[in-house]
C-alpha positions as CSV (number, residue, x, y, z in Angstrom):
1,M,-15.6,-42.2,-5.9
2,R,-19.2,-41.4,-6.2
3,T,-20.1,-40.0,-9.5
4,H,-23.9,-39.9,-9.2
5,L,-25.4,-38.2,-6.2
6,S,-29.0,-37.7,-5.3
7,D,-30.3,-34.2,-5.1
8,H,-30.6,-34.5,-1.3
9,K,-26.9,-35.5,-1.0
10,R,-25.9,-32.6,-3.2
11,T,-27.9,-30.2,-1.1
12,M,-26.4,-31.5,2.2
13,I,-22.8,-31.3,0.8
14,F,-23.9,-27.6,-0.6
15,L,-25.1,-26.5,2.7
16,N,-22.1,-27.8,4.7
17,V,-19.8,-26.1,2.3
18,V,-21.5,-22.8,2.5
19,V,-21.7,-22.9,6.2
20,A,-18.0,-23.6,6.7
21,C,-16.9,-21.2,4.2
22,V,-19.1,-18.4,5.8
23,A,-17.7,-19.0,9.2
24,T,-14.1,-19.1,7.9
25,S,-14.7,-16.1,5.8
26,M,-16.0,-14.0,8.6
27,L,-13.1,-14.8,10.7
28,A,-10.7,-13.8,8.0
29,T,-12.5,-10.2,7.6
30,S,-13.6,-9.5,11.2
31,M,-10.0,-8.9,12.5
32,T,-9.8,-5.5,10.9
33,T,-12.4,-4.2,13.4
34,A,-10.7,-5.9,16.2
35,L,-7.2,-4.7,15.5
36,P,-7.2,-1.7,17.9
37,A,-8.2,-3.8,20.9
38,L,-6.0,-6.7,20.0
39,I,-3.1,-4.2,19.7
40,E,-3.9,-2.7,23.1
41,D,-4.3,-6.3,24.6
42,L,-1.2,-7.9,23.3
43,R,0.9,-4.6,23.9
44,I,2.3,-4.5,20.3
45,D,2.3,-1.6,17.8
46,A,0.1,-1.1,14.7
47,I,2.9,-2.4,12.3
48,Q,3.1,-5.7,14.2
49,G,-0.7,-5.7,14.5
50,Q,-1.5,-5.4,10.8
51,W,0.3,-8.8,10.1
52,V,-2.7,-10.5,11.8
53,T,-4.6,-9.7,8.5
54,S,-1.7,-9.3,6.0
55,G,0.2,-12.5,7.3
56,Y,-3.2,-14.3,7.1
57,S,-3.5,-13.3,3.4
58,L,-0.1,-14.2,2.5
59,A,-0.4,-17.7,4.0
60,M,-3.7,-18.2,2.1
61,A,-1.9,-17.3,-1.1
62,V,1.0,-19.6,-0.4
63,V,-1.1,-22.5,0.4
64,M,-3.2,-22.3,-2.8
65,P,-0.8,-24.3,-5.3
66,L,-0.6,-27.1,-2.7
67,T,-4.2,-27.7,-2.7
68,A,-4.2,-28.7,-6.4
69,F,-1.8,-31.7,-5.3
70,L,-3.9,-32.5,-2.1
71,V,-7.3,-32.4,-3.9
72,T,-6.0,-34.8,-6.5
73,R,-4.0,-37.0,-4.2
74,F,-6.2,-37.6,-1.2
75,P,-9.9,-38.6,-0.8
76,T,-12.4,-35.8,-0.7
77,K,-14.0,-36.5,2.6
78,P,-10.9,-37.0,4.8
79,L,-9.2,-34.0,3.3
80,Y,-12.3,-31.7,3.7
81,V,-12.6,-32.8,7.4
82,F,-8.8,-32.2,7.8
83,G,-9.2,-28.7,6.5
84,L,-12.0,-28.0,9.0
85,L,-10.1,-29.6,12.0
86,L,-7.0,-27.4,11.1
87,N,-9.1,-24.3,11.0
88,A,-10.7,-25.4,14.3
89,V,-7.2,-25.7,15.9
90,G,-6.0,-22.3,14.6
91,V,-9.2,-20.8,15.9
92,A,-9.1,-22.3,19.3
93,M,-5.3,-21.4,19.6
94,C,-6.3,-17.7,18.5
95,A,-8.9,-17.5,21.3
96,I,-6.3,-18.3,24.1
97,S,-3.3,-16.8,22.6
98,P,-1.1,-15.3,25.4
99,S,1.3,-13.5,22.9
100,F,1.6,-12.1,19.6
101,L,3.9,-15.0,18.2
102,I,1.4,-17.6,19.2
103,L,-1.4,-15.6,17.7
104,M,0.4,-15.4,14.4
105,V,1.2,-19.1,14.4
106,S,-2.6,-19.7,15.1
107,R,-3.5,-17.4,12.3
108,V,-1.2,-19.1,9.8
109,L,-2.9,-22.6,10.9
110,Q,-6.1,-21.0,10.4
111,A,-5.3,-19.5,6.9
112,L,-3.8,-23.0,5.8
113,G,-7.1,-24.7,6.8
114,N,-9.2,-22.0,5.0
115,G,-7.1,-22.3,1.9
116,V,-7.8,-25.9,1.7
117,L,-11.4,-25.6,2.3
118,G,-11.9,-22.7,0.0
119,S,-10.1,-24.3,-2.9
120,M,-11.9,-27.7,-2.3
121,A,-15.3,-25.9,-2.0
122,Q,-15.3,-24.6,-5.5
123,V,-14.0,-27.8,-7.1
124,I,-16.5,-29.8,-5.3
125,L,-19.6,-27.8,-6.2
126,L,-18.3,-27.6,-9.9
127,T,-18.0,-31.4,-10.0
128,I,-21.3,-32.5,-8.3
129,Y,-23.5,-30.4,-10.1
130,P,-24.4,-30.7,-13.9
131,R,-23.2,-28.0,-16.4
132,E,-26.7,-26.5,-16.6
133,R,-26.8,-25.8,-12.9
134,R,-23.2,-24.7,-12.0
135,G,-23.8,-21.2,-12.7
136,T,-26.8,-20.8,-10.3
137,V,-25.0,-22.9,-7.6
138,M,-21.8,-20.9,-7.8
139,G,-24.0,-17.8,-7.7
140,W,-25.6,-18.8,-4.4
141,Y,-22.3,-19.9,-3.1
142,G,-20.8,-16.5,-4.1
143,L,-23.7,-14.9,-2.3
144,S,-22.9,-16.7,0.9
145,V,-19.2,-15.8,0.6
146,S,-19.6,-12.1,-0.1
147,A,-22.2,-11.7,2.5
148,A,-19.5,-12.5,5.1
149,P,-17.4,-9.3,4.6
150,L,-20.8,-7.5,5.0
151,I,-21.7,-8.9,8.2
152,A,-18.3,-9.6,9.9
153,P,-17.1,-6.1,10.5
154,I,-20.3,-5.0,12.2
155,L,-20.8,-8.2,14.3
156,A,-17.2,-8.1,15.2
157,G,-17.6,-4.4,16.4
158,F,-20.4,-5.4,18.8
159,I,-18.4,-8.6,20.1
160,V,-15.3,-6.6,20.8
161,D,-17.2,-3.7,22.6
162,M,-19.3,-6.1,24.7
163,L,-17.0,-9.2,25.3
164,G,-13.4,-8.7,23.9
165,W,-11.7,-9.6,20.7
166,R,-11.2,-13.3,21.8
167,W,-14.8,-14.1,21.8
168,I,-14.9,-13.5,18.0
169,F,-13.0,-16.9,17.9
170,W,-14.9,-18.5,20.6
171,G,-18.1,-17.6,18.9
172,M,-17.0,-19.1,15.7
173,L,-15.6,-22.4,17.0
174,P,-18.8,-24.1,17.7
175,I,-20.0,-23.6,14.2
176,I,-16.8,-25.0,12.7
177,L,-17.0,-28.0,15.0
178,I,-20.7,-28.7,14.0
179,A,-19.6,-28.4,10.3
180,V,-17.0,-31.2,11.1
181,V,-19.7,-33.5,12.4
182,W,-21.9,-32.7,9.5
183,A,-19.2,-33.4,7.1
184,F,-18.5,-36.8,8.6
185,V,-22.5,-37.6,7.9
186,S,-23.1,-35.9,4.7
187,F,-19.9,-36.1,2.5
188,D,-18.8,-38.6,0.0
189,N,-15.5,-38.9,-1.9
190,V,-16.7,-37.1,-5.0
191,L,-13.3,-36.0,-6.6
192,E,-11.1,-38.4,-8.7
193,T,-7.7,-39.2,-7.1
194,H,-4.5,-40.8,-8.3
195,Q,-1.2,-41.7,-6.8
196,Q,1.3,-38.8,-7.1
197,R,4.7,-38.0,-5.5
198,F,4.7,-34.8,-3.4
199,D,7.2,-32.4,-5.3
200,A,8.8,-30.4,-2.3
201,L,11.1,-28.6,-4.8
202,S,8.1,-27.2,-6.8
203,F,6.2,-26.2,-3.5
204,L,9.2,-24.4,-2.3
205,L,9.6,-22.5,-5.8
206,S,5.9,-21.6,-5.7
207,V,6.2,-20.3,-2.1
208,I,9.2,-18.0,-3.1
209,L,7.4,-16.9,-6.2
210,L,4.1,-15.8,-4.6
211,S,5.8,-14.5,-1.3
212,G,8.4,-12.6,-3.2
213,I,6.1,-10.8,-5.6
214,T,3.8,-9.9,-2.8
215,L,6.3,-8.8,-0.3
216,G,8.4,-7.1,-2.9
217,M,5.3,-5.0,-4.1
218,G,4.3,-4.3,-0.6
219,S,7.7,-2.3,-0.2
220,L,8.2,-1.1,-3.9
221,G,11.1,1.4,-4.2
222,T,13.4,-0.2,-1.5
223,V,16.5,-2.3,-2.2
224,A,14.8,-5.2,-0.3
225,S,11.8,-5.0,-2.7
226,Y,13.9,-5.3,-5.8
227,V,15.6,-8.3,-4.2
228,E,12.3,-9.8,-3.3
229,L,10.9,-9.3,-6.6
230,G,13.9,-10.6,-8.4
231,C,13.8,-13.9,-6.3
232,G,10.0,-14.2,-6.9
233,L,10.6,-13.8,-10.8
234,I,13.6,-16.3,-10.9
235,A,11.6,-18.8,-8.9
236,G,8.6,-18.3,-11.3
237,I,10.8,-19.0,-14.4
238,L,12.2,-22.1,-12.6
239,F,8.7,-23.2,-11.4
240,T,7.4,-22.9,-15.0
241,V,10.2,-24.9,-16.6
242,R,9.7,-27.6,-13.9
243,Q,6.0,-28.0,-14.3
244,L,6.0,-28.2,-18.1
245,R,8.7,-31.0,-18.0
246,A,7.1,-33.1,-15.5
247,E,4.9,-36.0,-16.4
248,R,2.6,-35.4,-13.4
249,P,3.3,-31.7,-12.4
250,F,2.8,-30.2,-9.0
251,L,0.7,-27.5,-10.5
252,D,-0.4,-28.4,-14.2
253,L,0.3,-25.2,-16.3
254,R,-1.2,-26.9,-19.3
255,V,-4.5,-25.8,-18.4
256,F,-3.6,-22.7,-19.9
257,E,-4.1,-24.4,-23.2
258,N,-7.7,-24.0,-22.5
259,R,-8.6,-20.6,-24.1
260,N,-11.5,-19.8,-21.9
261,F,-9.5,-20.6,-18.8
262,T,-6.5,-18.3,-19.9
263,I,-8.9,-15.5,-20.8
264,S,-10.7,-15.9,-17.3
265,V,-7.4,-15.6,-15.5
266,I,-6.4,-12.5,-17.3
267,A,-9.7,-11.0,-16.8
268,V,-9.9,-11.8,-13.1
269,M,-6.4,-10.4,-12.5
270,L,-7.3,-7.1,-14.1
271,F,-10.6,-7.2,-12.2
272,Y,-8.8,-7.8,-8.8
273,L,-6.3,-5.1,-9.7
274,V,-9.1,-2.6,-10.0
275,M,-11.4,-4.0,-7.4
276,M,-8.9,-4.0,-4.5
277,G,-7.4,-0.6,-5.5
278,S,-10.8,1.1,-5.3
279,S,-11.9,-0.9,-2.2
280,T,-8.9,0.6,-0.4
281,I,-9.0,4.2,-1.9
282,I,-12.7,4.9,-1.2
283,P,-12.4,4.6,2.7
284,L,-9.1,6.8,2.4
285,Y,-11.1,9.3,0.6
286,V,-14.1,9.4,3.1
287,Q,-11.8,9.4,6.2
288,S,-8.4,11.2,5.2
289,I,-9.7,13.7,2.5
290,V,-13.5,14.4,3.6
291,G,-12.5,14.0,7.3
292,A,-15.5,11.7,8.1
293,S,-15.5,9.0,10.8
294,A,-14.8,5.2,10.3
295,V,-18.5,4.7,10.8
296,V,-19.5,7.0,8.1
297,S,-16.9,5.4,5.8
298,A,-18.5,2.0,6.5
299,L,-22.0,3.4,5.8
300,V,-20.5,4.6,2.3
301,V,-19.4,1.1,1.4
302,L,-22.4,-0.8,2.9
303,P,-24.9,-0.4,0.0
304,G,-22.3,-1.6,-2.4
305,S,-21.6,-4.8,-0.4
306,A,-25.4,-5.4,-0.2
307,A,-25.7,-4.9,-4.0
308,S,-22.9,-7.5,-4.5
309,A,-24.6,-10.0,-2.3
310,V,-28.0,-9.6,-4.1
311,V,-26.6,-9.6,-7.7
312,S,-24.3,-12.8,-7.1
313,P,-27.0,-15.4,-7.3
314,L,-28.9,-13.4,-10.1
315,A,-25.6,-13.5,-12.0
316,G,-25.2,-17.3,-11.8
317,K,-28.6,-17.7,-13.4
318,L,-27.7,-15.1,-16.2
319,Y,-24.6,-17.1,-16.8
320,D,-26.5,-20.4,-17.1
321,R,-28.9,-18.9,-19.7
322,F,-26.6,-16.5,-21.6
323,G,-22.9,-17.4,-21.0
324,M,-20.0,-15.2,-19.9
325,R,-19.8,-12.4,-22.6
326,P,-23.0,-10.5,-21.5
327,L,-22.0,-10.5,-17.9
328,L,-18.2,-9.5,-18.6
329,L,-19.3,-6.6,-20.9
330,V,-21.9,-5.3,-18.4
331,A,-19.4,-5.6,-15.4
332,A,-16.7,-4.0,-17.4
333,A,-18.8,-1.1,-18.5
334,L,-19.9,-0.5,-14.9
335,L,-16.3,-0.5,-13.8
336,V,-15.3,2.0,-16.5
337,T,-18.4,4.1,-15.6
338,S,-17.6,4.0,-11.7
339,N,-13.8,4.7,-12.0
340,T,-14.3,7.6,-14.6
341,G,-17.2,8.9,-12.4
342,M,-14.8,9.1,-9.5
343,L,-12.8,11.7,-11.5
344,L,-15.6,14.1,-10.9
345,V,-15.6,13.6,-7.2
346,V,-14.0,16.3,-5.0
347,R,-13.9,17.0,-1.2
348,N,-17.3,18.8,-1.1
349,T,-19.0,16.2,-3.2
350,P,-22.0,14.6,-1.4
351,L,-20.9,11.3,-0.1
352,W,-24.0,9.5,-1.8
353,V,-22.1,10.1,-5.1
354,A,-19.1,8.1,-3.9
355,A,-21.5,5.5,-2.5
356,L,-23.3,5.2,-5.9
357,F,-20.2,4.7,-7.9
358,N,-19.2,2.1,-5.3
359,V,-22.4,0.3,-5.8
360,M,-21.7,0.2,-9.4
361,R,-18.2,-1.3,-8.7
362,C,-19.9,-4.0,-6.3
363,I,-22.4,-4.9,-9.0
364,A,-19.6,-5.7,-11.3
365,I,-18.0,-7.9,-8.4
366,G,-21.3,-10.0,-8.1
367,C,-21.3,-10.3,-11.9
368,L,-17.8,-11.6,-12.2
369,L,-16.5,-13.1,-9.1
370,M,-18.1,-16.7,-9.4
371,P,-19.0,-16.7,-13.2
372,L,-15.4,-16.1,-14.3
373,L,-14.2,-19.4,-12.5
374,T,-17.2,-21.2,-13.7
375,W,-16.7,-20.2,-17.3
376,G,-12.9,-20.8,-17.2
377,T,-13.2,-24.4,-15.8
378,E,-16.1,-25.4,-17.8
379,G,-15.7,-28.8,-19.4
380,M,-12.4,-29.6,-17.4
381,S,-12.2,-32.9,-15.5
382,S,-12.2,-32.7,-11.7
383,S,-8.4,-33.2,-11.7
384,D,-7.8,-30.3,-14.1
385,T,-10.4,-28.2,-12.3
386,A,-8.3,-28.6,-9.1
387,H,-5.2,-27.3,-10.7
388,A,-7.2,-24.6,-12.5
389,N,-8.8,-23.4,-9.3
390,A,-5.4,-23.4,-7.5
391,L,-3.9,-21.1,-10.2
392,F,-6.9,-18.9,-10.4
393,S,-7.1,-18.3,-6.6
394,S,-3.4,-17.8,-6.4
395,L,-3.1,-15.3,-9.2
396,R,-6.2,-13.6,-8.2
397,T,-5.1,-13.0,-4.7
398,T,-1.7,-12.0,-5.8
399,A,-3.2,-9.4,-8.4
400,G,-5.3,-7.9,-5.6
401,A,-2.4,-7.3,-3.4
402,I,-0.5,-5.8,-6.2
403,G,-3.5,-3.4,-7.0
404,T,-3.7,-2.3,-3.5
405,V,-0.1,-1.2,-3.3
406,V,0.1,0.2,-6.8
407,F,-2.9,2.5,-6.7
408,V,-2.4,3.6,-3.1
409,A,1.1,4.4,-4.3
410,M,-0.3,6.4,-7.3
411,M,-2.6,8.3,-4.9
412,E,0.2,9.3,-2.6
413,M,2.6,10.2,-5.6
414,G,-0.1,12.1,-7.2
415,A,-0.8,14.1,-4.0
416,G,2.9,14.7,-3.2
417,G,3.6,16.0,-6.7
418,A,0.6,18.4,-6.8
419,V,1.6,22.0,-6.8
420,I,-1.4,22.9,-4.6
421,P,-1.3,24.4,-1.0
422,S,-4.2,22.5,0.4
423,R,-3.5,19.0,1.6
424,A,-7.0,18.0,1.2
425,V,-7.1,19.3,-2.4
426,A,-3.8,17.7,-3.1
427,G,-5.3,14.4,-1.9
428,V,-8.2,14.6,-4.2
429,H,-5.6,15.2,-7.2
430,G,-3.9,12.0,-6.1
431,M,-7.2,10.1,-5.9
432,H,-8.1,11.2,-9.3
433,I,-4.8,10.0,-10.7
434,A,-5.3,6.4,-9.0
435,F,-8.9,6.2,-10.3
436,L,-7.7,7.2,-13.9
437,G,-5.2,4.2,-13.6
438,M,-8.2,2.1,-12.6
439,A,-10.2,3.4,-15.5
440,V,-7.5,2.3,-17.9
441,G,-7.6,-1.4,-16.4
442,S,-11.2,-1.3,-16.7
443,V,-11.2,-0.4,-20.4
444,A,-8.6,-3.2,-20.9
445,L,-11.1,-5.6,-19.2
446,L,-13.9,-4.3,-21.5
447,A,-11.7,-4.9,-24.5
448,I,-11.2,-8.4,-23.5
449,G,-15.1,-9.0,-23.3
450,L,-15.5,-7.5,-26.6
451,L,-12.7,-9.2,-28.5
452,F,-12.1,-12.5,-26.8
453,A,-15.3,-13.7,-25.0
454,R,-17.3,-15.6,-27.5
455,R,-21.1,-15.8,-27.6
456,R,-22.5,-18.9,-26.2
457,T,-23.5,-21.3,-28.9
458,R,-26.2,-24.2,-28.1
């Protein structure tokens, strides 16, 4: 394992990680735009079609715990190249898929490769850079990853209209293959490894835990949802007991003994609950309540995405200088302001007002997304960082899925229970209830910053 790297070697590894993660992130988010064309071409309905994106997310969440084992068991370079190749195979299969079934298998392969790459990328960057530069580096990494959702839908729209949805995959495949060759040249084995037996039972329990909770929350209120949630909770208890008793656990839950990591996980889960809920409801407000087009909806959220991309590298520098507490307080205050501000928005409110509140929300995203992970894993060994990153990513993804379901359900129940004759006004009432719930979550995040995030001491 190489523990000391030249600045040139670090830069080459960093650039390779950024290129690979941007390409894979764009593939993850571009399918929303391509969905109508894909549904028509494969002759499936919308319910089946949405699994192209939701199935991808579920596969990503499920593979995250496995990455902690992989990163600590196998050398960095071959494992990273394997993740790229798995992604490339999935992308190529997506491009030539003759049926929905093969497309779904291809998307799962792509998600598994992306899960390995995403988890490795953050652990690698946190390992090869010294502490005083980690915030800045993760800020620039965050900028590259957050720019992908900004560019992907627009680019995908042009590709679908001009060439067809399959060319989204054909266009990205050469970039991923170039990243493979580049990795062979630039990468070193930079992470510590040790012999460890693969714990198949622990992995199976983690799959049941994450998929049970995610699927159960997705159909909450049905008998099946309670069965899924019950299975998920039982698997979670068994998984926890097994990890705490194991000498070398599949996913080391003892990293929660690190105070900052525990706080960062709680904070990011609250943050993702609020973030994913609002990112879903704002487009619903623009299209379903105001009655504007999807293009107008994209324009409303576009300034926020741009703001997040600009703030991310700056937040990294601020973290290096001042620590986590100021960033957490500012971000939480912005979330409280944006969510309470949306309580004043009605059907006839100018759309720039909703866009402004969305910009506040996205600035908070830029302030928190990478710094929370950097803060939570500060001082950990590379092995502990791998486990911490897997836990962080899995719980974050699961919290985001739950936030989407819960707040959309609150909006629908609020609209249905409103004694108002106008459907649009009832929709506004439901939206206000959802944003009130998000405001409560934001206040809880602010309280965490005030009570538990300590000032940095030098």
